[in-house]
PDB file of N, CA, C and O in Angstrom, chain B, residues numbered from 101:
ATOM      1  N   UNK B 101      55.081 -48.986  -6.828  1.00  0.00           N
ATOM      2  CA  UNK B 101      53.898 -48.177  -6.659  1.00  0.00           C
ATOM      3  C   UNK B 101      53.024 -48.832  -5.599  1.00  0.00           C
ATOM      4  O   UNK B 101      52.556 -49.956  -5.777  1.00  0.00           O
ATOM      5  N   UNK B 102      52.810 -48.133  -4.511  1.00  0.00           N
ATOM      6  CA  UNK B 102      51.920 -48.687  -3.495  1.00  0.00           C
ATOM      7  C   UNK B 102      51.032 -47.578  -2.945  1.00  0.00           C
ATOM      8  O   UNK B 102      51.482 -46.466  -2.672  1.00  0.00           O
ATOM      9  N   UNK B 103      49.784 -47.913  -2.795  1.00  0.00           N
ATOM     10  CA  UNK B 103      48.833 -46.942  -2.263  1.00  0.00           C
ATOM     11  C   UNK B 103      48.707 -47.130  -0.766  1.00  0.00           C
ATOM     12  O   UNK B 103      48.959 -48.208  -0.228  1.00  0.00           O
ATOM     13  N   UNK B 104      48.315 -46.066  -0.117  1.00  0.00           N
ATOM     14  CA  UNK B 104      48.110 -46.109   1.328  1.00  0.00           C
ATOM     15  C   UNK B 104      46.633 -46.166   1.677  1.00  0.00           C
ATOM     16  O   UNK B 104      46.262 -46.583   2.774  1.00  0.00           O
ATOM     17  N   UNK B 105      45.781 -45.740   0.727  1.00  0.00           N
ATOM     18  CA  UNK B 105      44.339 -45.767   0.947  1.00  0.00           C
ATOM     19  C   UNK B 105      43.626 -45.969  -0.387  1.00  0.00           C
ATOM     20  O   UNK B 105      44.017 -45.393  -1.402  1.00  0.00           O
ATOM     21  N   UNK B 106      42.590 -46.783  -0.379  1.00  0.00           N
ATOM     22  CA  UNK B 106      41.784 -46.987  -1.584  1.00  0.00           C
ATOM     23  C   UNK B 106      40.896 -45.771  -1.801  1.00  0.00           C
ATOM     24  O   UNK B 106      40.353 -45.214  -0.848  1.00  0.00           O
ATOM     25  N   UNK B 107      40.751 -45.362  -3.056  1.00  0.00           N
ATOM     26  CA  UNK B 107      39.874 -44.245  -3.398  1.00  0.00           C
ATOM     27  C   UNK B 107      38.617 -44.763  -4.079  1.00  0.00           C
ATOM     28  O   UNK B 107      37.503 -44.416  -3.684  1.00  0.00           O
ATOM     29  N   UNK B 108      38.795 -45.604  -5.114  1.00  0.00           N
ATOM     30  CA  UNK B 108      37.648 -46.145  -5.851  1.00  0.00           C
ATOM     31  C   UNK B 108      38.080 -47.390  -6.604  1.00  0.00           C
ATOM     32  O   UNK B 108      39.241 -47.523  -6.992  1.00  0.00           O
ATOM     33  N   UNK B 109      37.131 -48.306  -6.809  1.00  0.00           N
ATOM     34  CA  UNK B 109      37.418 -49.471  -7.641  1.00  0.00           C
ATOM     35  C   UNK B 109      37.566 -49.060  -9.098  1.00  0.00           C
ATOM     36  O   UNK B 109      38.427 -49.573  -9.812  1.00  0.00           O
ATOM     37  N   UNK B 110      36.715 -48.127  -9.536  1.00  0.00           N
ATOM     38  CA  UNK B 110      36.775 -47.630 -10.909  1.00  0.00           C
ATOM     39  C   UNK B 110      36.278 -46.189 -10.928  1.00  0.00           C
ATOM     40  O   UNK B 110      35.279 -45.846 -10.296  1.00  0.00           O
ATOM     41  N   UNK B 111      37.006 -45.352 -11.676  1.00  0.00           N
ATOM     42  CA  UNK B 111      36.626 -43.941 -11.769  1.00  0.00           C
ATOM     43  C   UNK B 111      37.195 -43.363 -13.064  1.00  0.00           C
ATOM     44  O   UNK B 111      38.403 -43.417 -13.291  1.00  0.00           O
ATOM     45  N   UNK B 112      36.342 -42.822 -13.894  1.00  0.00           N
ATOM     46  CA  UNK B 112      36.757 -42.178 -15.154  1.00  0.00           C
ATOM     47  C   UNK B 112      37.603 -43.095 -16.042  1.00  0.00           C
ATOM     48  O   UNK B 112      38.512 -42.621 -16.723  1.00  0.00           O
ATOM     49  N   UNK B 113      37.320 -44.388 -16.045  1.00  0.00           N
ATOM     50  CA  UNK B 113      38.082 -45.310 -16.878  1.00  0.00           C
ATOM     51  C   UNK B 113      39.322 -45.874 -16.207  1.00  0.00           C
ATOM     52  O   UNK B 113      39.983 -46.751 -16.764  1.00  0.00           O
ATOM     53  N   UNK B 114      39.644 -45.384 -15.023  1.00  0.00           N
ATOM     54  CA  UNK B 114      40.773 -45.910 -14.253  1.00  0.00           C
ATOM     55  C   UNK B 114      40.265 -46.990 -13.311  1.00  0.00           C
ATOM     56  O   UNK B 114      39.120 -46.939 -12.861  1.00  0.00           O
ATOM     57  N   UNK B 115      41.110 -47.964 -13.014  1.00  0.00           N
ATOM     58  CA  UNK B 115      40.743 -49.002 -12.056  1.00  0.00           C
ATOM     59  C   UNK B 115      41.714 -48.996 -10.887  1.00  0.00           C
ATOM     60  O   UNK B 115      42.835 -48.499 -10.993  1.00  0.00           O
ATOM     61  N   UNK B 116      41.266 -49.555  -9.775  1.00  0.00           N
ATOM     62  CA  UNK B 116      42.084 -49.716  -8.571  1.00  0.00           C
ATOM     63  C   UNK B 116      42.738 -48.396  -8.164  1.00  0.00           C
ATOM     64  O   UNK B 116      43.947 -48.332  -7.940  1.00  0.00           O
ATOM     65  N   UNK B 117      41.918 -47.340  -8.073  1.00  0.00           N
ATOM     66  CA  UNK B 117      42.425 -46.001  -7.768  1.00  0.00           C
ATOM     67  C   UNK B 117      42.757 -45.908  -6.285  1.00  0.00           C
ATOM     68  O   UNK B 117      41.948 -46.271  -5.432  1.00  0.00           O
ATOM     69  N   UNK B 118      43.952 -45.418  -5.989  1.00  0.00           N
ATOM     70  CA  UNK B 118      44.389 -45.276  -4.606  1.00  0.00           C
ATOM     71  C   UNK B 118      45.109 -43.959  -4.392  1.00  0.00           C
ATOM     72  O   UNK B 118      45.301 -43.183  -5.327  1.00  0.00           O
ATOM     73  N   UNK B 119      45.508 -43.715  -3.150  1.00  0.00           N
ATOM     74  CA  UNK B 119      46.192 -42.485  -2.791  1.00  0.00           C
ATOM     75  C   UNK B 119      47.245 -42.811  -1.752  1.00  0.00           C
ATOM     76  O   UNK B 119      47.022 -43.637  -0.868  1.00  0.00           O
ATOM     77  N   UNK B 120      48.394 -42.161  -1.859  1.00  0.00           N
ATOM     78  CA  UNK B 120      49.420 -42.351  -0.854  1.00  0.00           C
ATOM     79  C   UNK B 120      50.507 -41.308  -0.941  1.00  0.00           C
ATOM     80  O   UNK B 120      51.106 -41.112  -1.998  1.00  0.00           O
ATOM     81  N   UNK B 121      50.763 -40.641   0.159  1.00  0.00           N
ATOM     82  CA  UNK B 121      51.864 -39.680   0.266  1.00  0.00           C
ATOM     83  C   UNK B 121      51.830 -38.614  -0.824  1.00  0.00           C
ATOM     84  O   UNK B 121      52.865 -38.287  -1.403  1.00  0.00           O
ATOM     85  N   UNK B 122      50.645 -38.069  -1.107  1.00  0.00           N
ATOM     86  CA  UNK B 122      50.511 -36.958  -2.033  1.00  0.00           C
ATOM     87  C   UNK B 122      50.277 -37.330  -3.481  1.00  0.00           C
ATOM     88  O   UNK B 122      50.046 -36.443  -4.302  1.00  0.00           O
ATOM     89  N   UNK B 123      50.328 -38.598  -3.826  1.00  0.00           N
ATOM     90  CA  UNK B 123      50.149 -39.046  -5.212  1.00  0.00           C
ATOM     91  C   UNK B 123      49.007 -40.036  -5.299  1.00  0.00           C
ATOM     92  O   UNK B 123      48.768 -40.815  -4.376  1.00  0.00           O
ATOM     93  N   UNK B 124      48.300 -39.995  -6.424  1.00  0.00           N
ATOM     94  CA  UNK B 124      47.272 -40.986  -6.711  1.00  0.00           C
ATOM     95  C   UNK B 124      47.900 -42.103  -7.534  1.00  0.00           C
ATOM     96  O   UNK B 124      48.836 -41.872  -8.300  1.00  0.00           O
ATOM     97  N   UNK B 125      47.381 -43.307  -7.371  1.00  0.00           N
ATOM     98  CA  UNK B 125      47.809 -44.453  -8.163  1.00  0.00           C
ATOM     99  C   UNK B 125      46.571 -45.071  -8.799  1.00  0.00           C
ATOM    100  O   UNK B 125      45.475 -45.003  -8.243  1.00  0.00           O
ATOM    101  N   UNK B 126      46.754 -45.670  -9.960  1.00  0.00           N
ATOM    102  CA  UNK B 126      45.637 -46.324 -10.645  1.00  0.00           C
ATOM    103  C   UNK B 126      46.185 -47.160 -11.783  1.00  0.00           C
ATOM    104  O   UNK B 126      47.390 -47.184 -12.035  1.00  0.00           O
ATOM    105  N   UNK B 127      45.284 -47.844 -12.465  1.00  0.00           N
ATOM    106  CA  UNK B 127      45.620 -48.602 -13.658  1.00  0.00           C
ATOM    107  C   UNK B 127      44.711 -48.156 -14.790  1.00  0.00           C
ATOM    108  O   UNK B 127      43.516 -47.936 -14.591  1.00  0.00           O
ATOM    109  N   UNK B 128      45.288 -48.024 -15.985  1.00  0.00           N
ATOM    110  CA  UNK B 128      44.543 -47.715 -17.203  1.00  0.00           C
ATOM    111  C   UNK B 128      44.896 -48.786 -18.210  1.00  0.00           C
ATOM    112  O   UNK B 128      46.048 -48.893 -18.629  1.00  0.00           O
ATOM    113  N   UNK B 129      43.913 -49.581 -18.601  1.00  0.00           N
ATOM    114  CA  UNK B 129      44.133 -50.698 -19.530  1.00  0.00           C
ATOM    115  C   UNK B 129      45.260 -51.602 -19.038  1.00  0.00           C
ATOM    116  O   UNK B 129      46.071 -52.077 -19.832  1.00  0.00           O
ATOM    117  N   UNK B 130      45.310 -51.839 -17.720  1.00  0.00           N
ATOM    118  CA  UNK B 130      46.314 -52.720 -17.139  1.00  0.00           C
ATOM    119  C   UNK B 130      47.666 -52.071 -16.903  1.00  0.00           C
ATOM    120  O   UNK B 130      48.564 -52.709 -16.353  1.00  0.00           O
ATOM    121  N   UNK B 131      47.831 -50.824 -17.305  1.00  0.00           N
ATOM    122  CA  UNK B 131      49.094 -50.099 -17.134  1.00  0.00           C
ATOM    123  C   UNK B 131      49.049 -49.296 -15.835  1.00  0.00           C
ATOM    124  O   UNK B 131      48.078 -48.576 -15.602  1.00  0.00           O
ATOM    125  N   UNK B 132      50.073 -49.397 -14.982  1.00  0.00           N
ATOM    126  CA  UNK B 132      50.076 -48.601 -13.756  1.00  0.00           C
ATOM    127  C   UNK B 132      50.331 -47.127 -14.051  1.00  0.00           C
ATOM    128  O   UNK B 132      51.131 -46.785 -14.921  1.00  0.00           O
ATOM    129  N   UNK B 133      49.644 -46.268 -13.321  1.00  0.00           N
ATOM    130  CA  UNK B 133      49.810 -44.824 -13.440  1.00  0.00           C
ATOM    131  C   UNK B 133      50.021 -44.223 -12.057  1.00  0.00           C
ATOM    132  O   UNK B 133      49.474 -44.702 -11.064  1.00  0.00           O
ATOM    133  N   UNK B 134      50.814 -43.179 -12.015  1.00  0.00           N
ATOM    134  CA  UNK B 134      50.981 -42.363 -10.819  1.00  0.00           C
ATOM    135  C   UNK B 134      50.659 -40.943 -11.265  1.00  0.00           C
ATOM    136  O   UNK B 134      51.215 -40.467 -12.255  1.00  0.00           O
ATOM    137  N   UNK B 135      49.768 -40.258 -10.548  1.00  0.00           N
ATOM    138  CA  UNK B 135      49.330 -38.958 -11.040  1.00  0.00           C
ATOM    139  C   UNK B 135      48.934 -38.026  -9.911  1.00  0.00           C
ATOM    140  O   UNK B 135      48.704 -38.437  -8.774  1.00  0.00           O
ATOM    141  N   UNK B 136      48.863 -36.735 -10.278  1.00  0.00           N
ATOM    142  CA  UNK B 136      48.377 -35.737  -9.337  1.00  0.00           C
ATOM    143  C   UNK B 136      47.703 -34.604 -10.100  1.00  0.00           C
ATOM    144  O   UNK B 136      48.325 -33.986 -10.964  1.00  0.00           O
ATOM    145  N   UNK B 137      46.438 -34.324  -9.792  1.00  0.00           N
ATOM    146  CA  UNK B 137      45.765 -33.160 -10.365  1.00  0.00           C
ATOM    147  C   UNK B 137      46.062 -31.938  -9.502  1.00  0.00           C
ATOM    148  O   UNK B 137      46.459 -32.060  -8.343  1.00  0.00           O
ATOM    149  N   UNK B 138      45.866 -30.783 -10.077  1.00  0.00           N
ATOM    150  CA  UNK B 138      46.054 -29.563  -9.299  1.00  0.00           C
ATOM    151  C   UNK B 138      45.145 -28.471  -9.810  1.00  0.00           C
ATOM    152  O   UNK B 138      44.696 -28.506 -10.956  1.00  0.00           O
ATOM    153  N   UNK B 139      44.877 -27.512  -8.967  1.00  0.00           N
ATOM    154  CA  UNK B 139      44.118 -26.350  -9.399  1.00  0.00           C
ATOM    155  C   UNK B 139      44.481 -25.168  -8.516  1.00  0.00           C
ATOM    156  O   UNK B 139      44.898 -25.316  -7.368  1.00  0.00           O
ATOM    157  N   UNK B 140      44.312 -24.029  -9.080  1.00  0.00           N
ATOM    158  CA  UNK B 140      44.539 -22.773  -8.399  1.00  0.00           C
ATOM    159  C   UNK B 140      43.639 -21.765  -9.099  1.00  0.00           C
ATOM    160  O   UNK B 140      43.078 -22.070 -10.151  1.00  0.00           O
ATOM    161  N   UNK B 141      43.497 -20.611  -8.554  1.00  0.00           N
ATOM    162  CA  UNK B 141      42.622 -19.620  -9.181  1.00  0.00           C
ATOM    163  C   UNK B 141      43.033 -19.378 -10.628  1.00  0.00           C
ATOM    164  O   UNK B 141      44.117 -18.862 -10.897  1.00  0.00           O
ATOM    165  N   UNK B 142      42.155 -19.756 -11.558  1.00  0.00           N
ATOM    166  CA  UNK B 142      42.394 -19.482 -12.967  1.00  0.00           C
ATOM    167  C   UNK B 142      43.008 -20.591 -13.786  1.00  0.00           C
ATOM    168  O   UNK B 142      43.073 -20.467 -15.009  1.00  0.00           O
ATOM    169  N   UNK B 143      43.469 -21.688 -13.164  1.00  0.00           N
ATOM    170  CA  UNK B 143      44.043 -22.763 -13.968  1.00  0.00           C
ATOM    171  C   UNK B 143      43.894 -24.118 -13.283  1.00  0.00           C
ATOM    172  O   UNK B 143      43.668 -24.198 -12.076  1.00  0.00           O
ATOM    173  N   UNK B 144      44.026 -25.174 -14.073  1.00  0.00           N
ATOM    174  CA  UNK B 144      44.052 -26.554 -13.578  1.00  0.00           C
ATOM    175  C   UNK B 144      45.242 -27.256 -14.216  1.00  0.00           C
ATOM    176  O   UNK B 144      45.742 -26.832 -15.258  1.00  0.00           O
ATOM    177  N   UNK B 145      45.685 -28.322 -13.586  1.00  0.00           N
ATOM    178  CA  UNK B 145      46.813 -29.077 -14.124  1.00  0.00           C
ATOM    179  C   UNK B 145      46.638 -30.561 -13.823  1.00  0.00           C
ATOM    180  O   UNK B 145      45.861 -30.954 -12.953  1.00  0.00           O
ATOM    181  N   UNK B 146      47.377 -31.362 -14.561  1.00  0.00           N
ATOM    182  CA  UNK B 146      47.388 -32.803 -14.339  1.00  0.00           C
ATOM    183  C   UNK B 146      48.753 -33.325 -14.759  1.00  0.00           C
ATOM    184  O   UNK B 146      49.199 -33.073 -15.879  1.00  0.00           O
ATOM    185  N   UNK B 147      49.415 -34.046 -13.873  1.00  0.00           N
ATOM    186  CA  UNK B 147      50.686 -34.684 -14.163  1.00  0.00           C
ATOM    187  C   UNK B 147      50.499 -36.189 -14.005  1.00  0.00           C
ATOM    188  O   UNK B 147      50.096 -36.661 -12.942  1.00  0.00           O
ATOM    189  N   UNK B 148      50.791 -36.937 -15.062  1.00  0.00           N
ATOM    190  CA  UNK B 148      50.605 -38.392 -15.050  1.00  0.00           C
ATOM    191  C   UNK B 148      51.910 -39.047 -15.473  1.00  0.00           C
ATOM    192  O   UNK B 148      52.529 -38.635 -16.454  1.00  0.00           O
ATOM    193  N   UNK B 149      52.329 -40.071 -14.729  1.00  0.00           N
ATOM    194  CA  UNK B 149      53.527 -40.841 -15.045  1.00  0.00           C
ATOM    195  C   UNK B 149      53.116 -42.289 -15.241  1.00  0.00           C
ATOM    196  O   UNK B 149      52.458 -42.876 -14.382  1.00  0.00           O
ATOM    197  N   UNK B 150      53.504 -42.866 -16.378  1.00  0.00           N
ATOM    198  CA  UNK B 150      53.304 -44.292 -16.654  1.00  0.00           C
ATOM    199  C   UNK B 150      54.684 -44.947 -16.548  1.00  0.00           C
ATOM    200  O   UNK B 150      55.404 -45.022 -17.544  1.00  0.00           O
ATOM    201  N   UNK B 151      55.062 -45.421 -15.359  1.00  0.00           N
ATOM    202  CA  UNK B 151      56.438 -45.877 -15.124  1.00  0.00           C
ATOM    203  C   UNK B 151      56.879 -47.047 -15.998  1.00  0.00           C
ATOM    204  O   UNK B 151      58.041 -47.103 -16.398  1.00  0.00           O
ATOM    205  N   UNK B 152      55.984 -47.976 -16.301  1.00  0.00           N
ATOM    206  CA  UNK B 152      56.369 -49.123 -17.123  1.00  0.00           C
ATOM    207  C   UNK B 152      56.696 -48.722 -18.552  1.00  0.00           C
ATOM    208  O   UNK B 152      57.443 -49.421 -19.237  1.00  0.00           O
ATOM    209  N   UNK B 153      56.152 -47.615 -19.004  1.00  0.00           N
ATOM    210  CA  UNK B 153      56.381 -47.126 -20.371  1.00  0.00           C
ATOM    211  C   UNK B 153      57.411 -46.009 -20.429  1.00  0.00           C
ATOM    212  O   UNK B 153      57.894 -45.664 -21.507  1.00  0.00           O
ATOM    213  N   UNK B 154      57.750 -45.441 -19.275  1.00  0.00           N
ATOM    214  CA  UNK B 154      58.648 -44.303 -19.264  1.00  0.00           C
ATOM    215  C   UNK B 154      58.014 -43.059 -19.861  1.00  0.00           C
ATOM    216  O   UNK B 154      58.709 -42.203 -20.409  1.00  0.00           O
ATOM    217  N   UNK B 155      56.694 -42.957 -19.756  1.00  0.00           N
ATOM    218  CA  UNK B 155      55.956 -41.827 -20.321  1.00  0.00           C
ATOM    219  C   UNK B 155      55.491 -40.886 -19.216  1.00  0.00           C
ATOM    220  O   UNK B 155      55.090 -41.315 -18.134  1.00  0.00           O
ATOM    221  N   UNK B 156      55.555 -39.597 -19.518  1.00  0.00           N
ATOM    222  CA  UNK B 156      55.027 -38.573 -18.624  1.00  0.00           C
ATOM    223  C   UNK B 156      54.126 -37.665 -19.449  1.00  0.00           C
ATOM    224  O   UNK B 156      54.488 -37.251 -20.551  1.00  0.00           O
ATOM    225  N   UNK B 157      52.966 -37.362 -18.916  1.00  0.00           N
ATOM    226  CA  UNK B 157      52.023 -36.467 -19.576  1.00  0.00           C
ATOM    227  C   UNK B 157      51.723 -35.326 -18.607  1.00  0.00           C
ATOM    228  O   UNK B 157      51.254 -35.556 -17.492  1.00  0.00           O
ATOM    229  N   UNK B 158      51.995 -34.097 -19.039  1.00  0.00           N
ATOM    230  CA  UNK B 158      51.677 -32.915 -18.238  1.00  0.00           C
ATOM    231  C   UNK B 158      50.665 -32.092 -19.013  1.00  0.00           C
ATOM    232  O   UNK B 158      50.865 -31.798 -20.191  1.00  0.00           O
ATOM    233  N   UNK B 159      49.583 -31.723 -18.355  1.00  0.00           N
ATOM    234  CA  UNK B 159      48.533 -30.938 -18.999  1.00  0.00           C
ATOM    235  C   UNK B 159      48.222 -29.724 -18.133  1.00  0.00           C
ATOM    236  O   UNK B 159      48.124 -29.818 -16.909  1.00  0.00           O
ATOM    237  N   UNK B 160      48.071 -28.592 -18.794  1.00  0.00           N
ATOM    238  CA  UNK B 160      47.690 -27.345 -18.133  1.00  0.00           C
ATOM    239  C   UNK B 160      46.516 -26.752 -18.888  1.00  0.00           C
ATOM    240  O   UNK B 160      46.461 -26.828 -20.115  1.00  0.00           O
ATOM    241  N   UNK B 161      45.587 -26.168 -18.171  1.00  0.00           N
ATOM    242  CA  UNK B 161      44.421 -25.561 -18.821  1.00  0.00           C
ATOM    243  C   UNK B 161      43.919 -24.395 -17.980  1.00  0.00           C
ATOM    244  O   UNK B 161      44.176 -24.305 -16.780  1.00  0.00           O
ATOM    245  N   UNK B 162      43.209 -23.525 -18.637  1.00  0.00           N
ATOM    246  CA  UNK B 162      42.615 -22.387 -17.955  1.00  0.00           C
ATOM    247  C   UNK B 162      41.324 -22.801 -17.254  1.00  0.00           C
ATOM    248  O   UNK B 162      40.625 -23.719 -17.684  1.00  0.00           O
ATOM    249  N   UNK B 163      41.037 -22.109 -16.184  1.00  0.00           N
ATOM    250  CA  UNK B 163      39.790 -22.235 -15.445  1.00  0.00           C
ATOM    251  C   UNK B 163      39.503 -23.648 -14.967  1.00  0.00           C
ATOM    252  O   UNK B 163      40.432 -24.368 -14.602  1.00  0.00           O
ATOM    253  N   UNK B 164      38.264 -24.055 -14.959  1.00  0.00           N
ATOM    254  CA  UNK B 164      37.852 -25.322 -14.358  1.00  0.00           C
ATOM    255  C   UNK B 164      37.550 -26.399 -15.396  1.00  0.00           C
ATOM    256  O   UNK B 164      36.501 -27.040 -15.326  1.00  0.00           O
ATOM    257  N   UNK B 165      38.429 -26.606 -16.337  1.00  0.00           N
ATOM    258  CA  UNK B 165      38.269 -27.656 -17.338  1.00  0.00           C
ATOM    259  C   UNK B 165      38.620 -28.996 -16.695  1.00  0.00           C
ATOM    260  O   UNK B 165      39.631 -29.104 -16.001  1.00  0.00           O
ATOM    261  N   UNK B 166      37.805 -30.003 -16.917  1.00  0.00           N
ATOM    262  CA  UNK B 166      38.084 -31.344 -16.416  1.00  0.00           C
ATOM    263  C   UNK B 166      39.083 -32.005 -17.358  1.00  0.00           C
ATOM    264  O   UNK B 166      38.734 -32.338 -18.491  1.00  0.00           O
ATOM    265  N   UNK B 167      40.316 -32.200 -16.907  1.00  0.00           N
ATOM    266  CA  UNK B 167      41.370 -32.719 -17.773  1.00  0.00           C
ATOM    267  C   UNK B 167      41.332 -34.243 -17.939  1.00  0.00           C
ATOM    268  O   UNK B 167      41.883 -34.758 -18.912  1.00  0.00           O
ATOM    269  N   UNK B 168      40.705 -34.971 -17.026  1.00  0.00           N
ATOM    270  CA  UNK B 168      40.689 -36.436 -17.124  1.00  0.00           C
ATOM    271  C   UNK B 168      40.111 -36.937 -18.448  1.00  0.00           C
ATOM    272  O   UNK B 168      40.697 -37.841 -19.046  1.00  0.00           O
ATOM    273  N   UNK B 169      38.980 -36.390 -18.940  1.00  0.00           N
ATOM    274  CA  UNK B 169      38.457 -36.875 -20.219  1.00  0.00           C
ATOM    275  C   UNK B 169      39.396 -36.595 -21.399  1.00  0.00           C
ATOM    276  O   UNK B 169      39.297 -37.253 -22.434  1.00  0.00           O
ATOM    277  N   UNK B 170      40.288 -35.643 -21.253  1.00  0.00           N
ATOM    278  CA  UNK B 170      41.275 -35.365 -22.298  1.00  0.00           C
ATOM    279  C   UNK B 170      42.518 -36.223 -22.129  1.00  0.00           C
ATOM    280  O   UNK B 170      43.087 -36.696 -23.113  1.00  0.00           O
ATOM    281  N   UNK B 171      42.939 -36.425 -20.891  1.00  0.00           N
ATOM    282  CA  UNK B 171      44.183 -37.146 -20.620  1.00  0.00           C
ATOM    283  C   UNK B 171      44.074 -38.644 -20.881  1.00  0.00           C
ATOM    284  O   UNK B 171      45.004 -39.244 -21.419  1.00  0.00           O
ATOM    285  N   UNK B 172      42.961 -39.251 -20.512  1.00  0.00           N
ATOM    286  CA  UNK B 172      42.857 -40.706 -20.632  1.00  0.00           C
ATOM    287  C   UNK B 172      42.917 -41.192 -22.078  1.00  0.00           C
ATOM    288  O   UNK B 172      43.627 -42.160 -22.349  1.00  0.00           O
ATOM    289  N   UNK B 173      42.209 -40.569 -23.018  1.00  0.00           N
ATOM    290  CA  UNK B 173      42.370 -40.990 -24.415  1.00  0.00           C
ATOM    291  C   UNK B 173      43.781 -40.724 -24.937  1.00  0.00           C
ATOM    292  O   UNK B 173      44.304 -41.507 -25.729  1.00  0.00           O
ATOM    293  N   UNK B 174      44.400 -39.626 -24.500  1.00  0.00           N
ATOM    294  CA  UNK B 174      45.769 -39.325 -24.942  1.00  0.00           C
ATOM    295  C   UNK B 174      46.724 -40.408 -24.446  1.00  0.00           C
ATOM    296  O   UNK B 174      47.591 -40.864 -25.192  1.00  0.00           O
ATOM    297  N   UNK B 175      46.566 -40.816 -23.196  1.00  0.00           N
ATOM    298  CA  UNK B 175      47.422 -41.877 -22.669  1.00  0.00           C
ATOM    299  C   UNK B 175      47.169 -43.204 -23.366  1.00  0.00           C
ATOM    300  O   UNK B 175      48.113 -43.923 -23.693  1.00  0.00           O
ATOM    301  N   UNK B 176      45.921 -43.530 -23.592  1.00  0.00           N
ATOM    302  CA  UNK B 176      45.602 -44.775 -24.298  1.00  0.00           C
ATOM    303  C   UNK B 176      46.262 -44.784 -25.689  1.00  0.00           C
ATOM    304  O   UNK B 176      46.781 -45.810 -26.131  1.00  0.00           O
ATOM    305  N   UNK B 177      46.234 -43.637 -26.364  1.00  0.00           N
ATOM    306  CA  UNK B 177      46.886 -43.539 -27.661  1.00  0.00           C
ATOM    307  C   UNK B 177      48.393 -43.710 -27.563  1.00  0.00           C
ATOM    308  O   UNK B 177      48.998 -44.353 -28.421  1.00  0.00           O
ATOM    309  N   UNK B 178      49.008 -43.142 -26.530  1.00  0.00           N
ATOM    310  CA  UNK B 178      50.442 -43.305 -26.332  1.00  0.00           C
ATOM    311  C   UNK B 178      50.804 -44.752 -26.019  1.00  0.00           C
ATOM    312  O   UNK B 178      51.848 -45.239 -26.454  1.00  0.00           O
ATOM    313  N   UNK B 179      49.954 -45.439 -25.272  1.00  0.00           N
ATOM    314  CA  UNK B 179      50.221 -46.839 -24.952  1.00  0.00           C
ATOM    315  C   UNK B 179      50.239 -47.692 -26.214  1.00  0.00           C
ATOM    316  O   UNK B 179      51.013 -48.644 -26.315  1.00  0.00           O
ATOM    317  N   UNK B 180      49.377 -47.347 -27.186  1.00  0.00           N
ATOM    318  CA  UNK B 180      49.328 -48.120 -28.433  1.00  0.00           C
ATOM    319  C   UNK B 180      50.561 -47.879 -29.300  1.00  0.00           C
ATOM    320  O   UNK B 180      50.978 -48.768 -30.042  1.00  0.00           O
ATOM    321  N   UNK B 181      51.149 -46.679 -29.212  1.00  0.00           N
ATOM    322  CA  UNK B 181      52.279 -46.355 -30.082  1.00  0.00           C
ATOM    323  C   UNK B 181      53.630 -46.531 -29.406  1.00  0.00           C
ATOM    324  O   UNK B 181      54.646 -46.639 -30.094  1.00  0.00           O
ATOM    325  N   UNK B 182      53.670 -46.563 -28.085  1.00  0.00           N
ATOM    326  CA  UNK B 182      54.955 -46.643 -27.378  1.00  0.00           C
ATOM    327  C   UNK B 182      55.427 -48.076 -27.263  1.00  0.00           C
ATOM    328  O   UNK B 182      56.490 -48.332 -26.697  1.00  0.00           O
TER     329      UNK B 182
END
């Protein structure tokens, strides 16, 4: 996992957020994540891959719901059980 550009030191509970070749990279509780949000008229999406755990989280929602506050606790819970 390597980023091409820094995005933020910390954002929404993620640290060392970066971007490269269409994907975002970050760390959550020391775990590396690769992710991409998406939106289109009427829906939003979020795809997150935790490569060290072999976990993938895909979320879809209607309209302009912010999925990060839902995804981060779900991932933290998966990290504790995986």
